[in-house]
C-alpha positions as CSV (number, residue, x, y, z in Angstrom):
1,M,145.9,-173.9,-87.8
2,R,144.8,-177.5,-87.9
3,V,143.8,-177.4,-91.4
4,F,147.1,-175.8,-92.2
5,L,149.2,-178.5,-90.3
6,L,147.0,-181.4,-91.8
7,V,147.7,-179.9,-95.4
8,S,151.3,-179.5,-94.8
9,V,151.8,-183.0,-93.7
10,L,150.0,-184.2,-96.8
11,V,152.1,-182.0,-99.1
12,G,155.3,-183.0,-97.4
13,I,154.6,-186.8,-97.5
14,T,153.9,-186.5,-101.3
15,L,157.1,-184.7,-101.6
16,C,159.0,-187.4,-99.9
17,I,157.5,-190.1,-101.8
18,L,158.2,-188.4,-105.2
19,Q,161.8,-187.7,-104.0
20,N,162.1,-191.3,-102.9
21,L,161.1,-192.5,-106.4
22,Y,163.7,-190.1,-107.9
23,I,161.2,-188.0,-109.5
24,F,163.3,-184.7,-108.8
25,N,166.8,-186.2,-109.3
26,R,167.2,-185.1,-112.9
27,F,166.1,-181.3,-112.1
28,D,168.2,-181.3,-109.3
29,S,171.2,-182.5,-111.4
30,L,170.6,-179.8,-113.9
31,L,170.2,-177.0,-111.2
32,L,173.2,-178.0,-108.9
33,S,175.5,-178.8,-112.0
34,L,176.0,-182.4,-110.7
35,N,178.8,-184.2,-112.6
36,P,177.4,-187.5,-114.3
37,D,180.5,-189.2,-113.8
38,T,180.8,-188.5,-110.1
39,S,179.1,-191.1,-107.8
40,Y,177.2,-188.6,-105.1
41,D,176.2,-190.1,-101.7
42,Q,172.6,-190.1,-100.8
43,L,171.1,-188.7,-97.4
44,P,169.6,-191.2,-95.2
45,L,165.8,-191.5,-95.7
46,L,165.0,-190.0,-92.4
47,V,167.2,-186.8,-93.0
48,M,165.8,-186.3,-96.2
49,V,162.1,-186.5,-94.9
50,L,163.2,-184.0,-92.1
51,I,164.5,-181.4,-94.6
52,I,161.5,-181.6,-96.9
53,M,159.1,-181.5,-93.9
54,F,161.0,-178.5,-92.5
55,H,160.6,-176.5,-95.7
56,T,157.1,-177.4,-96.0
57,F,156.2,-176.2,-92.8
58,L,158.5,-173.4,-91.7
59,P,157.6,-170.6,-94.2
60,G,154.0,-171.0,-93.6
61,I,154.4,-171.0,-89.7
62,I,156.8,-168.1,-90.0
63,I,154.5,-165.8,-91.9
64,L,151.7,-166.7,-89.8
65,E,153.7,-165.6,-86.8
66,E,155.7,-162.5,-88.2
67,G,153.7,-161.5,-91.0
68,V,154.0,-161.5,-94.6
69,V,156.7,-159.1,-95.3
70,K,159.1,-160.5,-92.4
71,G,158.0,-164.0,-92.8
72,I,159.1,-164.0,-96.7
73,A,162.4,-162.0,-95.6
74,L,163.2,-164.6,-93.2
75,T,162.4,-167.4,-95.7
76,V,164.7,-165.9,-98.2
77,V,167.6,-165.8,-95.6
78,I,166.9,-169.3,-94.8
79,W,167.0,-170.4,-98.5
80,F,170.2,-168.6,-99.1
81,F,172.1,-170.4,-96.3
82,Y,170.6,-173.7,-97.4
83,A,171.5,-173.0,-101.2
84,V,175.1,-172.2,-99.9
85,L,175.0,-175.6,-98.0
86,I,173.8,-178.0,-100.7
87,H,176.3,-176.4,-103.1
88,T,179.0,-176.7,-100.7
89,Y,178.3,-180.4,-100.3
90,A,177.7,-181.3,-103.8
91,T,181.0,-179.9,-104.9
92,G,183.2,-180.3,-101.9
93,F,182.0,-183.7,-100.4
94,S,180.0,-185.2,-103.4
95,F,177.1,-185.2,-101.3
96,Y,173.7,-184.9,-102.9
97,I,171.0,-183.0,-101.0
98,P,167.6,-182.5,-102.5
99,L,166.6,-179.1,-103.9
100,I,163.6,-179.3,-106.0
101,A,161.3,-180.9,-103.3
102,P,162.0,-178.5,-100.4
103,I,161.4,-175.8,-103.0
104,L,158.2,-176.9,-104.0
105,G,157.2,-177.8,-100.2
106,C,158.3,-173.8,-99.6
107,V,156.4,-172.4,-102.6
108,I,153.3,-174.3,-101.8
109,S,153.4,-173.6,-98.0
110,I,153.7,-169.9,-99.1
111,I,151.0,-169.8,-101.5
112,R,148.6,-171.8,-99.1
113,V,149.2,-169.4,-96.2
114,L,148.6,-166.4,-98.0
115,A,145.5,-167.6,-99.8
116,W,144.2,-168.8,-96.5
117,E,145.1,-165.5,-94.8
118,Y,143.6,-163.4,-97.7
119,T,140.2,-165.5,-97.4
120,Y,140.1,-165.6,-93.5
121,L,140.7,-161.6,-93.4
122,M,138.0,-161.3,-96.1
123,Q,135.6,-163.3,-94.0
124,E,136.2,-161.5,-90.9
125,K,135.9,-158.2,-92.8
126,D,132.6,-159.4,-94.3
127,G,131.8,-160.4,-90.7
128,I,132.7,-157.2,-89.2
129,R,130.8,-155.2,-92.0
130,K,127.7,-157.0,-91.3
131,T,127.8,-156.6,-87.7
132,F,129.0,-153.2,-87.8
133,G,126.1,-152.3,-90.2
134,C,123.6,-153.2,-87.8
135,F,124.6,-150.4,-85.5
136,V,126.1,-148.1,-88.1
137,E,124.9,-146.9,-91.2
138,P,126.1,-149.4,-93.8
139,K,127.6,-146.7,-96.1
140,V,129.5,-145.2,-93.0
141,A,130.4,-148.5,-92.0
142,E,132.0,-149.4,-95.4
143,F,133.6,-146.1,-95.4
144,V,135.3,-146.4,-92.1
145,L,136.4,-149.9,-93.0
146,S,138.0,-148.8,-96.3
147,N,139.8,-145.8,-94.4
148,P,140.9,-147.3,-91.0
149,D,143.0,-144.1,-90.2
150,I,140.2,-141.6,-90.3
151,I,140.1,-141.4,-86.8
152,N,143.6,-139.7,-87.1
153,Q,142.6,-137.6,-90.1
154,D,141.5,-133.9,-90.2
155,G,137.8,-133.2,-91.3
156,Q,137.1,-132.9,-95.2
157,R,134.9,-130.1,-96.5
158,T,132.1,-130.9,-98.7
159,T,128.8,-129.8,-99.8
160,A,126.1,-131.9,-98.7
161,T,122.1,-131.6,-97.9
162,I,121.2,-132.4,-94.4
163,M,117.6,-133.3,-93.2
164,F,116.2,-133.3,-89.8
165,A,113.0,-135.2,-89.4
166,D,111.3,-135.1,-86.0
167,L,108.2,-137.0,-84.7
168,R,105.9,-134.3,-83.0
169,G,104.6,-134.8,-79.5
170,F,106.5,-137.9,-78.2
171,T,107.1,-136.3,-75.0
172,K,103.5,-136.2,-74.2
173,L,103.1,-139.7,-75.6
174,C,105.6,-141.0,-73.4
175,E,103.6,-139.8,-70.4
176,N,100.4,-141.3,-71.6
177,L,101.5,-144.7,-73.0
178,D,103.4,-147.5,-71.9
179,P,107.3,-147.5,-72.8
180,E,106.7,-150.7,-74.8
181,Q,103.9,-149.0,-76.8
182,V,106.3,-145.9,-77.4
183,I,109.0,-148.1,-78.8
184,T,106.7,-150.0,-81.0
185,I,105.4,-146.8,-82.7
186,L,108.9,-145.5,-83.1
187,R,110.1,-148.6,-84.8
188,D,107.4,-148.6,-87.0
189,C,107.7,-145.1,-88.0
190,F,111.5,-145.2,-88.3
191,G,111.5,-148.5,-89.9
192,K,109.7,-147.1,-92.9
193,L,111.4,-143.5,-92.9
194,I,114.8,-144.9,-92.8
195,S,114.0,-147.3,-95.7
196,I,112.8,-144.2,-97.8
197,A,115.9,-142.4,-97.1
198,K,118.2,-145.1,-98.0
199,N,116.2,-145.6,-101.1
200,N,116.5,-142.2,-102.3
201,G,120.5,-142.3,-101.5
202,G,120.6,-140.8,-98.1
203,T,122.8,-141.8,-95.3
204,V,121.3,-142.0,-91.7
205,D,123.7,-140.2,-89.6
206,K,121.9,-140.6,-86.3
207,L,118.7,-141.1,-84.4
208,I,118.1,-138.7,-81.5
209,G,115.2,-140.0,-79.6
210,D,112.3,-139.2,-81.8
211,C,114.3,-137.3,-84.3
212,M,116.3,-138.7,-87.3
213,M,119.4,-137.1,-89.1
214,V,119.9,-137.9,-92.5
215,V,122.9,-136.9,-95.0
216,W,122.8,-136.8,-98.9
217,G,126.2,-136.1,-100.6
218,N,128.4,-137.8,-97.8
219,P,130.3,-140.2,-97.4
220,V,129.0,-141.2,-101.1
221,P,129.4,-138.1,-103.2
222,M,126.0,-137.1,-105.1
223,D,125.4,-134.4,-107.5
224,N,121.8,-134.1,-107.1
225,H,121.8,-134.5,-103.3
226,A,119.3,-131.6,-102.6
227,E,116.7,-133.2,-105.2
228,K,117.0,-136.6,-103.7
229,A,116.6,-135.1,-100.1
230,V,113.6,-133.1,-101.0
231,E,111.9,-136.1,-102.8
232,A,112.6,-138.5,-99.8
233,A,111.0,-135.9,-97.7
234,I,107.9,-135.6,-99.6
235,E,107.6,-139.4,-99.7
236,M,108.2,-139.6,-96.2
237,Q,105.3,-137.1,-95.5
238,T,103.2,-139.2,-97.6
239,M,104.2,-142.3,-95.7
240,M,103.3,-140.5,-92.4
241,L,99.7,-140.1,-93.7
242,S,99.1,-143.9,-93.4
243,L,101.0,-144.2,-90.2
244,K,99.1,-141.5,-88.7
245,R,95.5,-143.3,-89.3
246,K,97.0,-146.4,-88.4
247,W,97.9,-145.3,-84.8
248,Q,95.0,-143.1,-84.5
249,N,92.9,-146.2,-85.1
250,R,95.0,-148.6,-82.9
251,L,95.7,-146.2,-79.8
252,G,93.8,-143.0,-80.4
253,V,97.2,-141.0,-80.9
254,E,98.1,-138.5,-83.4
255,I,101.7,-138.8,-84.9
256,V,102.9,-135.9,-87.1
257,M,106.2,-135.0,-88.4
258,G,108.1,-131.9,-89.3
259,I,110.9,-132.0,-91.6
260,G,114.0,-129.1,-92.1
261,I,116.3,-129.5,-95.0
262,A,119.5,-127.2,-95.7
263,T,122.1,-127.3,-98.2
264,D,125.5,-126.1,-97.5
265,E,129.2,-126.6,-97.1
266,V,130.0,-129.0,-94.1
267,V,133.0,-130.3,-92.5
268,A,132.9,-134.4,-92.3
269,G,135.0,-136.3,-90.2
270,T,135.2,-138.3,-86.8
271,L,134.3,-136.5,-83.3
272,G,135.5,-138.2,-80.1
273,S,138.7,-140.1,-79.5
274,E,140.5,-143.6,-80.1
275,D,138.2,-145.0,-77.4
276,F,134.9,-143.9,-78.7
277,C,134.1,-141.5,-81.8
278,D,131.2,-140.8,-84.2
279,Y,131.6,-140.1,-88.1
280,T,129.5,-137.3,-88.8
281,V,129.0,-133.8,-90.5
282,L,129.1,-130.2,-88.9
283,G,128.8,-126.9,-90.0
284,T,126.1,-124.2,-90.5
285,G,124.1,-126.2,-92.7
286,V,123.7,-128.6,-89.9
287,N,122.5,-126.2,-87.6
288,L,120.2,-124.6,-90.1
289,A,118.4,-127.9,-90.9
290,A,117.9,-128.7,-87.3
291,G,116.5,-124.8,-87.1
292,L,114.2,-125.4,-90.0
293,E,112.9,-128.7,-88.4
294,A,112.1,-127.1,-85.1
295,T,110.1,-124.3,-86.4
296,C,108.4,-126.5,-89.0
297,P,104.8,-127.6,-88.2
298,G,103.8,-131.1,-88.5
299,D,103.0,-132.4,-91.9
300,M,105.3,-129.9,-93.6
301,I,108.6,-129.6,-95.2
302,Y,110.9,-126.5,-94.8
303,V,114.0,-126.1,-96.7
304,S,116.7,-123.4,-96.7
305,E,117.2,-120.7,-99.2
306,K,120.4,-122.5,-100.8
307,T,118.2,-125.6,-101.2
308,Y,115.5,-123.8,-102.7
309,Q,117.7,-121.9,-105.3
310,R,118.8,-125.4,-106.5
311,L,115.3,-126.8,-106.9
312,S,113.1,-123.8,-107.6
313,N,112.4,-124.9,-111.2
314,S,111.9,-128.6,-110.0
315,F,109.4,-128.5,-107.1
316,S,106.7,-126.2,-106.1
317,F,107.5,-123.9,-103.1
318,V,106.1,-121.1,-101.2
319,E,108.1,-118.6,-99.0
320,S,106.9,-119.2,-95.6
321,K,108.5,-116.8,-93.1
322,K,111.6,-115.7,-91.4
323,V,112.6,-118.0,-88.7
324,K,115.3,-117.7,-86.0
325,V,117.8,-120.3,-86.1
326,K,120.0,-121.0,-83.1
327,N,123.8,-120.6,-83.9
328,N,123.2,-119.3,-87.3
329,G,123.6,-115.7,-87.2
330,G,120.0,-114.8,-86.4
331,F,117.3,-115.2,-88.9
332,A,116.9,-117.3,-92.0
333,T,114.2,-117.6,-94.7
334,A,112.1,-121.0,-94.9
335,Y,110.6,-122.3,-97.9
336,Q,107.7,-124.7,-97.5
337,V,107.6,-127.5,-100.2
338,L,104.2,-127.9,-101.5
339,L,103.2,-131.6,-101.3
């Protein structure tokens, strides 16, 4: 606001000087159809300065206080009455009231405040996006910022691939290691695993203790979401081999990971209320992926039948077994990805 006021003062002073030097008189005469044979009285200098300053300050202040649409509408109303005033005094009383200088002050004020507001809002949005992205998956943050009314919208159906990746035995590790050591291991593992998921186009939905849920195909659509999910899973298990050796040498603990992947139609949307909500996906595919992960041994990758059907010619699989999946209608076939 201080910058706005300072610039407005400088613009107003400049316009007052130009008006006092009769720079705008010729243009005012044309617009107001002033009779060259008529002697028009001039405004006192102080009144002229006040009029120009008024039109240089007021539009910007109104827009800042009332918003763009209402501010411009009020400015138009003010200018209507001002135009009637200067025309009446010019024709009825042979009194010259400046027109061009106030118009320029008004237009410059509107342009400046709109440009400032746009720049400020963009900076604020970038700041929110940066901060928001530290706590929420950046793709989700961008999606939510682009769709602020999503909290009031119904969920949307889409086909996606969901991955659950779980680090085995962490409950026992928590009993044997200091909490600080457990957090260090989790950060090390998830830091690398999350990077692999993102590099392969995945969206990290949530971290649940020692388990990670990743979605491909939502909120960013992706044709090859099943393929990218399996590629990421293979890369993750390869990475886990080096992490396993690292922490075995440092703390004498063994870390392995089981991964479950399912492709299915899901409902994407927000859960919760206006006070607190979470953007996620729901559906049979999510339950199936979680069930496959729960039954998958460490160092392995299980995929659902729909994922297998999409990728049977792209990767090597072996039909593992029938697994019982909670909330998924009983049993499902698990296909193991050969690394």
